[in-house]
C-alpha positions as CSV (number, residue, x, y, z in Angstrom):
1,M,4.8,14.1,-54.8
2,A,4.2,15.8,-51.4
3,V,1.1,17.4,-50.6
4,N,1.6,21.2,-49.7
5,Y,-1.9,22.7,-48.8
6,T,-3.7,24.0,-45.8
7,V,-6.4,21.9,-44.6
8,P,-9.4,22.7,-46.4
9,A,-7.6,23.1,-49.9
10,Y,-5.8,19.4,-48.8
11,F,-9.3,17.7,-48.6
12,I,-10.3,19.3,-51.6
13,A,-7.5,17.9,-53.6
14,I,-8.0,14.5,-52.0
15,L,-11.7,14.4,-53.3
16,F,-10.6,15.4,-56.6
17,I,-8.1,12.7,-57.0
18,T,-10.2,10.0,-55.8
19,R,-12.9,10.9,-57.9
20,L,-10.5,10.8,-60.6
21,I,-9.3,7.4,-59.8
22,S,-12.6,6.2,-59.9
23,T,-13.3,6.9,-63.4
24,V,-10.0,6.4,-65.1
25,G,-7.9,4.5,-63.0
26,K,-8.6,0.7,-63.6
27,S,-9.1,1.4,-67.5
28,K,-5.9,3.5,-67.8
29,Y,-3.5,1.6,-66.0
30,L,-4.5,-1.9,-65.7
31,P,-4.7,-4.5,-68.4
32,P,-8.2,-5.3,-69.0
33,K,-7.0,-9.1,-69.0
34,L,-6.2,-8.8,-65.5
35,L,-9.8,-8.0,-64.3
36,S,-11.0,-11.4,-66.1
37,L,-8.5,-13.8,-64.3
38,N,-9.8,-16.2,-61.7
39,F,-8.7,-14.3,-59.0
40,A,-10.0,-10.6,-60.1
41,D,-12.8,-10.6,-57.5
42,K,-10.0,-9.9,-55.1
43,I,-8.7,-6.9,-57.0
44,H,-10.4,-3.8,-56.0
45,T,-10.6,-0.6,-57.8
46,D,-13.5,1.1,-55.7
47,T,-12.4,4.8,-54.7
48,S,-12.5,4.0,-50.9
49,T,-10.2,1.1,-51.1
50,V,-7.8,2.9,-53.5
51,K,-7.8,5.9,-51.3
52,S,-7.0,3.9,-48.2
53,A,-3.8,2.5,-50.0
54,A,-2.7,6.3,-50.8
55,V,-1.9,7.1,-47.3
56,D,1.0,5.8,-44.9
57,Y,1.9,6.5,-41.2
58,G,4.0,9.7,-42.5
59,N,0.5,11.3,-43.7
60,V,2.4,13.5,-46.3
61,V,3.0,11.9,-49.5
62,H,-0.2,10.6,-51.2
63,K,0.3,8.0,-54.4
64,Y,-2.9,6.3,-55.4
65,P,-2.7,3.1,-56.9
66,A,-4.9,1.7,-59.9
67,A,-6.1,-1.2,-57.7
68,V,-5.5,-3.2,-54.6
69,L,-5.1,-7.0,-54.0
70,H,-6.8,-8.3,-51.1
71,P,-5.2,-12.1,-51.0
72,T,-6.5,-14.9,-49.1
73,S,-3.5,-16.9,-50.0
74,V,0.1,-16.6,-51.0
75,Q,-0.9,-17.8,-54.5
76,D,-3.2,-14.8,-55.4
77,I,0.2,-12.9,-54.7
78,V,2.0,-15.2,-57.0
79,N,-0.7,-14.9,-59.6
80,L,-0.7,-11.2,-59.6
81,I,3.1,-11.1,-60.0
82,K,3.4,-13.6,-62.4
83,F,0.8,-12.0,-64.7
84,A,2.5,-8.8,-64.4
85,Y,5.7,-10.4,-65.3
86,N,4.8,-12.7,-68.2
87,Y,1.5,-11.3,-69.4
88,S,1.3,-7.7,-69.2
89,S,3.3,-5.2,-71.3
90,P,4.5,-2.9,-70.2
91,P,4.2,-4.9,-66.8
92,F,2.4,-2.6,-63.8
93,T,4.1,-2.2,-60.5
94,V,3.2,-4.0,-57.2
95,S,3.8,-3.3,-53.8
96,A,3.2,-4.8,-50.6
97,R,1.7,-3.1,-47.8
98,G,1.4,-4.1,-44.1
99,R,0.9,-1.3,-41.5
100,S,2.3,1.2,-44.1
101,H,4.5,2.5,-41.4
102,S,6.6,4.1,-43.8
103,V,7.0,8.1,-43.9
104,H,7.4,9.0,-47.5
105,G,5.0,6.7,-49.4
106,Q,7.6,3.7,-49.6
107,A,4.7,1.4,-49.4
108,M,3.0,2.7,-52.3
109,A,2.5,1.7,-55.9
110,P,1.5,4.7,-58.1
111,N,-1.1,3.8,-60.7
112,G,0.0,0.1,-59.7
113,V,-1.3,-2.6,-57.5
114,V,-0.8,-2.3,-53.9
115,V,-1.0,-5.8,-52.1
116,D,-2.9,-5.5,-48.8
117,M,-1.0,-7.7,-46.5
118,M,-3.3,-7.2,-43.6
119,M,-6.4,-8.8,-45.6
120,L,-4.2,-12.1,-45.8
121,R,-3.6,-11.7,-41.9
122,S,-7.2,-11.6,-41.5
123,F,-8.0,-14.3,-43.3
124,N,-5.2,-16.5,-42.0
125,N,-6.0,-15.4,-38.2
126,N,-9.5,-16.9,-38.9
127,E,-8.3,-20.0,-39.8
128,K,-6.8,-23.0,-37.7
129,N,-3.2,-21.8,-38.9
130,N,-3.1,-18.4,-37.3
131,G,0.2,-17.5,-39.3
132,V,2.3,-18.2,-36.1
133,R,3.7,-22.1,-36.1
134,V,6.2,-22.8,-33.3
135,S,8.5,-25.7,-33.8
136,R,11.8,-27.2,-32.7
137,N,14.6,-29.3,-34.1
138,A,18.1,-30.2,-33.2
139,E,19.8,-27.8,-35.2
140,L,17.9,-24.7,-34.4
141,G,16.3,-25.3,-31.2
142,F,13.0,-23.5,-31.1
143,Y,11.7,-21.3,-33.8
144,A,8.8,-19.9,-35.1
145,D,7.4,-20.1,-38.9
146,V,5.6,-16.7,-39.3
147,G,3.6,-15.3,-42.4
148,G,5.0,-12.3,-43.5
149,E,1.8,-10.6,-43.2
150,Q,1.8,-11.1,-39.3
151,M,2.3,-8.5,-36.8
152,W,4.9,-8.9,-34.2
153,I,2.3,-8.6,-31.4
154,D,0.6,-11.7,-33.1
155,V,4.3,-13.4,-32.8
156,L,4.5,-12.5,-29.3
157,K,1.2,-13.6,-28.0
158,E,1.4,-16.7,-29.9
159,T,5.3,-17.8,-29.0
160,M,4.4,-16.9,-25.3
161,S,1.8,-19.5,-24.9
162,F,4.8,-21.8,-25.2
163,G,7.0,-20.0,-22.9
164,L,9.2,-18.6,-25.7
165,A,9.7,-15.2,-27.6
166,P,11.9,-13.8,-30.2
167,V,14.8,-11.8,-28.9
168,S,15.1,-8.8,-31.0
169,W,11.7,-6.1,-31.3
170,T,11.0,-3.0,-32.4
171,D,9.6,-0.4,-29.9
172,Y,6.3,-0.7,-31.5
173,L,4.9,-4.2,-32.1
174,Y,2.0,-3.4,-34.5
175,L,4.3,-3.8,-37.4
176,T,4.3,-6.6,-40.0
177,V,7.1,-9.2,-40.0
178,G,7.9,-8.9,-43.6
179,G,7.8,-4.9,-43.1
180,T,10.4,-4.8,-40.6
181,L,12.5,-7.4,-42.2
182,S,12.6,-5.6,-45.3
183,N,14.2,-2.4,-43.6
184,A,16.1,-4.1,-40.6
185,G,13.9,-3.9,-37.4
186,I,15.7,-2.1,-34.6
187,S,15.4,-1.2,-30.6
188,G,17.1,-1.2,-27.7
189,Q,17.8,-4.7,-27.8
190,S,19.9,-4.5,-31.0
191,F,23.1,-4.0,-29.1
192,R,22.8,-7.5,-27.7
193,Y,21.0,-9.3,-30.2
194,G,21.3,-7.4,-33.4
195,P,18.3,-6.2,-35.5
196,Q,15.6,-8.3,-36.3
197,I,17.3,-9.4,-39.7
198,S,20.1,-11.0,-37.7
199,N,17.4,-13.2,-36.2
200,V,16.1,-15.0,-39.3
201,Y,16.9,-18.5,-40.3
202,E,14.8,-18.9,-43.4
203,M,12.2,-17.2,-45.4
204,D,9.6,-17.9,-48.3
205,V,9.9,-15.1,-51.0
206,V,7.7,-14.4,-54.0
207,T,10.3,-12.6,-56.4
208,G,9.6,-10.2,-59.1
209,K,9.2,-13.1,-61.4
210,G,6.2,-14.7,-59.6
211,E,8.3,-17.6,-58.1
212,V,8.2,-18.6,-54.6
213,V,11.5,-19.4,-53.4
214,T,12.8,-20.8,-50.2
215,C,15.9,-19.1,-49.2
216,S,18.4,-19.1,-46.0
217,K,22.1,-18.7,-45.3
218,K,22.8,-22.1,-47.2
219,K,19.9,-22.2,-49.8
220,N,19.5,-19.4,-52.6
221,S,21.5,-17.3,-50.0
222,E,21.9,-14.4,-52.7
223,L,18.0,-13.9,-52.1
224,F,17.9,-14.5,-48.5
225,Y,20.7,-11.8,-47.7
226,G,19.1,-9.6,-50.4
227,V,15.8,-9.4,-49.2
228,L,16.8,-8.7,-45.4
229,G,16.9,-4.8,-45.3
230,G,16.3,-5.0,-49.0
231,L,13.4,-2.2,-48.8
232,G,11.0,-4.9,-50.8
233,Q,13.0,-4.7,-53.8
234,F,13.7,-8.3,-54.6
235,G,10.4,-10.1,-53.4
236,I,7.4,-10.1,-51.0
237,I,8.2,-12.1,-48.0
238,T,5.3,-14.5,-47.0
239,R,7.2,-16.5,-44.4
240,A,10.1,-16.2,-41.8
241,R,11.5,-18.6,-39.6
242,I,12.5,-16.6,-36.4
243,A,14.9,-17.5,-33.6
244,L,13.1,-18.2,-30.3
245,D,14.5,-18.2,-26.7
246,P,12.9,-18.9,-23.3
247,A,10.7,-15.9,-22.6
248,P,11.6,-14.0,-19.3
249,K,8.6,-13.2,-16.9
250,R,9.3,-9.7,-15.7
251,V,11.6,-6.7,-16.5
252,K,13.4,-4.0,-14.3
253,W,13.1,-1.0,-16.2
254,V,15.2,2.2,-15.2
255,R,15.4,5.4,-16.4
256,M,18.3,7.9,-15.5
257,L,18.9,11.4,-16.1
258,Y,22.1,13.3,-17.5
259,N,23.1,17.1,-17.9
260,D,26.4,16.1,-19.7
261,F,26.1,14.4,-23.3
262,A,29.8,13.1,-23.3
263,T,28.9,11.4,-19.9
264,F,25.8,10.1,-21.0
265,T,27.2,8.4,-24.2
266,R,30.3,7.2,-22.2
267,D,27.7,5.3,-20.0
268,Q,25.7,3.9,-22.9
269,E,28.8,2.8,-24.5
270,K,29.9,1.0,-21.5
271,L,26.8,-0.9,-21.0
272,I,26.7,-2.0,-24.6
273,S,30.1,-3.4,-24.4
274,I,29.0,-6.3,-22.3
275,N,26.7,-7.9,-25.1
276,G,27.3,-11.7,-25.2
277,R,23.9,-13.4,-25.8
278,K,25.0,-15.8,-23.0
279,E,26.3,-13.2,-20.8
280,K,24.6,-13.0,-17.6
281,K,25.5,-9.4,-16.6
282,A,24.6,-8.1,-19.9
283,L,21.5,-5.6,-20.0
284,D,18.6,-6.6,-22.4
285,Y,17.8,-3.1,-23.4
286,V,19.6,0.3,-23.7
287,E,18.2,3.4,-25.3
288,G,18.4,7.1,-24.8
289,S,16.3,10.1,-25.7
290,L,16.1,14.0,-25.4
291,I,14.2,15.9,-22.7
292,M,13.7,19.3,-23.7
293,N,11.3,22.4,-23.0
294,Q,9.1,21.6,-26.3
295,G,7.7,18.6,-24.8
296,P,7.0,17.0,-21.2
297,P,9.2,14.1,-19.8
298,N,6.2,11.7,-20.3
299,N,5.1,11.4,-24.2
300,W,3.3,9.0,-26.3
301,R,6.0,6.3,-26.1
302,S,5.7,5.7,-22.5
303,S,4.6,7.4,-19.4
304,F,7.2,6.6,-16.9
305,F,7.9,9.6,-14.5
306,P,5.8,10.1,-11.5
307,S,3.8,13.0,-12.0
308,S,4.8,14.6,-8.9
309,D,8.2,14.7,-10.2
310,I,7.6,16.3,-13.2
311,P,8.2,20.0,-12.0
312,T,11.7,19.1,-10.7
313,I,12.6,17.6,-14.1
314,M,11.4,20.5,-16.1
315,S,13.6,22.6,-13.5
316,L,16.3,20.7,-14.5
317,V,15.6,21.2,-18.2
318,S,15.3,25.0,-17.7
319,Q,18.7,25.1,-16.3
320,H,20.6,23.0,-18.7
321,H,18.2,23.2,-21.8
322,I,18.5,19.7,-22.7
323,I,18.5,16.8,-20.4
324,Y,19.4,13.3,-21.8
325,C,17.7,10.3,-20.5
326,L,19.2,6.8,-20.4
327,E,16.8,3.9,-20.4
328,I,17.7,0.5,-19.5
329,A,16.0,-2.8,-18.8
330,K,17.1,-6.2,-17.4
331,Y,14.8,-9.3,-18.1
332,Y,14.3,-11.6,-15.1
333,D,12.5,-15.0,-14.0
334,H,11.9,-16.9,-11.0
335,S,15.5,-18.2,-10.9
336,T,17.0,-14.8,-11.4
337,Q,15.0,-12.4,-9.3
338,H,17.0,-13.1,-5.8
339,S,20.2,-11.9,-7.5
340,L,18.4,-9.0,-9.7
341,H,18.6,-6.2,-6.9
342,K,22.3,-6.7,-6.1
343,E,23.3,-6.9,-9.9
344,M,21.6,-3.8,-10.6
345,E,22.9,-1.9,-7.6
346,E,26.4,-2.9,-8.9
347,K,25.5,-1.7,-12.3
348,Y,24.4,1.6,-11.0
349,K,27.8,2.4,-9.2
350,T,29.6,2.3,-12.4
351,L,27.2,5.0,-14.2
352,S,27.4,8.7,-13.4
353,F,23.5,9.9,-13.9
354,I,22.5,13.0,-12.0
355,E,22.3,11.9,-8.1
356,G,18.6,11.4,-7.2
357,F,17.3,11.4,-10.8
358,K,16.9,7.5,-11.2
359,Y,13.4,6.2,-11.8
360,E,12.5,2.4,-11.6
361,K,9.4,0.3,-12.5
362,D,8.9,-3.5,-12.3
363,V,6.7,-4.7,-15.0
364,S,5.8,-7.9,-16.9
365,Y,7.8,-8.9,-20.0
366,V,4.6,-8.5,-22.4
367,D,3.9,-4.9,-20.7
368,F,7.2,-3.8,-21.6
369,L,7.4,-4.8,-24.9
370,D,4.0,-3.5,-25.6
371,R,4.6,-0.3,-23.8
372,V,3.8,2.2,-26.7
373,R,0.5,0.7,-27.5
374,S,-1.3,2.8,-24.7
375,G,0.2,5.9,-26.0
376,E,-1.0,4.9,-29.3
377,E,-4.8,4.2,-28.2
378,K,-5.0,7.6,-26.1
379,L,-3.7,9.5,-29.1
380,Q,-6.1,7.6,-31.5
381,S,-9.1,8.7,-28.9
382,Q,-7.9,12.3,-29.1
383,G,-7.8,12.1,-33.0
384,L,-4.4,12.9,-32.8
385,W,-2.9,9.7,-34.3
386,D,-3.7,10.0,-37.9
387,V,-2.0,13.2,-38.6
388,P,1.6,13.9,-40.4
389,H,4.5,12.3,-39.1
390,P,7.6,14.0,-41.0
391,W,10.1,11.6,-39.1
392,L,13.8,11.2,-39.6
393,N,15.7,8.4,-38.7
394,I,19.4,7.9,-39.1
395,F,22.5,6.0,-38.2
396,L,25.8,7.9,-37.7
397,P,29.2,6.8,-36.4
398,K,30.3,7.3,-32.8
399,S,33.4,9.2,-33.8
400,H,30.8,12.0,-34.6
401,I,28.3,11.8,-32.0
402,S,29.7,14.7,-29.9
403,D,29.9,17.0,-33.2
404,F,26.2,16.0,-33.5
405,N,25.0,16.9,-30.3
406,S,26.7,20.5,-30.4
407,G,25.8,21.1,-34.0
408,V,22.2,19.5,-34.1
409,F,20.7,19.1,-30.9
410,R,22.3,22.1,-29.3
411,D,22.0,24.5,-32.3
412,I,19.5,23.3,-34.9
413,I,16.9,21.7,-32.6
414,L,17.1,24.0,-29.7
415,K,17.3,27.5,-32.1
416,R,14.2,26.2,-33.9
417,N,12.3,25.3,-30.9
418,I,9.6,23.2,-32.5
419,T,10.4,19.6,-31.9
420,T,7.4,18.3,-30.6
421,G,7.9,14.5,-30.5
422,P,10.5,12.1,-28.8
423,V,13.9,12.4,-30.1
424,L,15.9,9.1,-29.5
425,V,19.7,8.5,-29.6
426,Y,21.5,5.2,-28.5
427,P,24.3,3.2,-29.6
428,M,24.7,-0.1,-31.3
429,N,27.4,-2.7,-32.0
430,K,28.2,-3.2,-35.6
431,K,29.4,-6.9,-35.0
432,K,25.7,-7.9,-34.4
433,W,24.8,-7.0,-38.0
434,D,25.5,-9.3,-40.8
435,D,27.2,-7.2,-43.5
436,R,25.9,-9.6,-46.1
437,S,22.4,-8.3,-46.0
438,S,21.2,-5.3,-47.8
439,A,21.1,-3.1,-44.8
440,V,23.6,-0.2,-44.7
441,I,25.1,1.0,-41.5
442,P,28.3,3.5,-40.7
443,D,31.6,1.8,-40.7
444,E,32.7,1.9,-37.3
445,D,32.4,-0.8,-34.5
446,I,29.9,1.3,-32.5
447,F,27.1,3.7,-34.2
448,Y,24.4,5.6,-33.0
449,T,20.7,5.8,-34.1
450,V,19.1,9.1,-33.8
451,G,15.2,9.4,-34.3
452,F,13.3,12.6,-34.6
453,L,9.7,11.3,-34.2
454,H,7.7,14.4,-34.8
455,S,3.8,14.7,-35.2
456,S,2.4,18.0,-36.8
457,R,-0.8,19.4,-37.9
458,Y,-1.7,19.2,-41.6
459,D,-0.7,22.9,-42.4
460,D,2.8,23.0,-40.7
461,W,4.6,19.6,-41.6
462,Q,6.8,21.4,-43.8
463,I,8.7,23.2,-40.8
464,Y,9.8,19.9,-39.4
465,D,10.5,18.5,-42.8
466,S,12.9,21.6,-43.2
467,Q,14.5,21.1,-40.0
468,N,15.2,17.6,-41.1
469,K,17.0,18.5,-44.3
470,D,18.7,21.3,-42.3
471,V,20.1,18.1,-40.1
472,L,21.1,16.2,-43.1
473,E,22.7,19.2,-44.7
474,Y,24.6,19.8,-41.3
475,C,25.7,16.3,-41.4
476,E,27.1,16.6,-45.0
477,K,29.1,19.9,-44.5
478,S,30.7,18.5,-41.4
479,G,31.6,15.4,-43.2
480,I,29.5,13.1,-40.8
481,Q,28.9,9.9,-43.0
482,I,25.3,9.0,-42.0
483,K,23.0,6.4,-43.3
484,Q,19.4,7.1,-43.5
485,Y,17.2,4.5,-41.6
486,F,13.8,4.3,-43.4
487,P,15.9,6.0,-46.4
488,H,14.2,8.4,-48.6
489,Y,16.3,9.8,-51.6
490,T,15.1,11.3,-55.2
491,T,17.9,10.6,-57.4
492,R,19.6,7.5,-58.5
493,E,22.9,9.1,-57.4
494,E,21.9,9.5,-53.7
495,W,20.9,5.9,-53.7
496,I,24.3,4.7,-54.8
497,E,26.0,6.8,-52.2
498,H,23.5,5.4,-49.6
499,F,24.3,1.8,-50.5
500,G,28.2,2.8,-51.1
501,S,30.2,-0.5,-51.6
502,K,26.8,-2.6,-51.5
503,W,25.4,-1.0,-54.7
504,T,26.9,-3.0,-57.4
505,L,25.6,-6.3,-55.5
506,F,22.3,-4.7,-55.1
507,N,21.8,-3.5,-58.6
508,Q,22.9,-7.3,-59.6
509,R,20.2,-8.6,-57.3
510,K,17.7,-6.4,-58.5
511,S,18.2,-7.7,-62.1
512,Q,18.3,-11.1,-61.0
513,F,15.2,-11.2,-59.0
514,D,13.1,-8.4,-60.4
515,P,14.5,-7.8,-63.7
516,K,11.4,-5.7,-64.9
517,M,11.7,-3.5,-61.8
518,M,8.1,-4.2,-60.7
519,L,8.5,-4.3,-57.0
520,S,8.1,-1.6,-54.5
521,P,8.4,1.5,-56.7
522,G,7.5,3.9,-53.8
523,Q,11.0,3.5,-52.6
524,R,11.9,5.2,-55.7
525,I,15.2,3.3,-56.1
526,F,14.8,1.9,-59.7
527,N,11.4,3.6,-60.6
């Protein structure tokens, strides 16, 4: 249930509920035998631990588990789920929690058990095997076997020590491998390299029966494709084999400004049309965003524009109300640095950005990938990170992107005048996604992702949530067939519509791999 209080009442409510949990949680919702098993010392029911598992990044929904498992091995997770499946009647629910970067309580397990994967990460990273192991074979080339509890920043640091790196990322690296693979894992690289789920060779998964299953495209493929983008419904990812390529050294990072949306999207689509993995002329990253009067051009995602140019940019915004920012990046190393300048200049000639509004940076590959971290640390130091984040992320077909601009960006967003966080808009290629996975996207060759990355106070998150609902309602009334990323629905009918033609198979896979419907209840698909 969403919290709907002013600040003082909010904390009073939290205090009341946590006291309630401390007195009745473990006895009311968990079978007594669970707390007598050989791993019972890793099951925590104290108020502080339970409370920490009832909050996610969205900080809007709060659902309290009865207990939290602090695993020190995969076997602890197996034991928990096996007990719930075979010996508990009725079985309690179980949810894996990494960084809990969900925004509507998707990683929560109301009255169930939350598996704190970060505790497993802490344990593994103190051992000789740090959870990331780089290998090579003749069939796959280089790859990394990565614990599902590991963060992508862990993967980057370890693989870079071998001169290697994954090719597909998220904008923010402090998310777990299991968490992003359960959704899709997207960023500006997705147009060329596909989402992260398109770059996985193999996984180990603990199913809802408590079985550890190794799966791949050729082995236990139903589970493999089901788990990728499967929102945690079929199992908990404990290992993923990730494709690696030689890591570049440097990045040419560029932003260009547009005052015309049609020109902006045309240039984006032109750039992503060159997308072969071995195509030397292809860019490595393409994203877009909006600059409006509601916020400065520089934000927590990255401080890019020179401070001396901010007044000129904001003058442009005042004149046009919305300025569209095209952001691109080209990776290079010592062997390609001499041809980079000429190649980029040729690229600029094909684009129609506003003359004089092109900004360039040259940074290391690691600094580019980890660009959001400094913004996070700054907000944390100001006490502005752990606030409500009523985000909305959607995919929409290219054929309606112009309608979306006029009906949402230039109508709903400008009229409300409340948007305070980044607004992202950039295209991807459908052919880079494997339709056999559980992830759902629009049925067009090119589709756009739009992200409203709001931050709010505790007492006003509802106005952003209301705006999000108006955006979704506009799409429905206008016949725009969107798909939510980080989906949030409240009825079975909405979930069936979301999955569309994939629903029957999704439902069958649930019956096969989690027949008692214990896993990831916070998604509210089957629970």
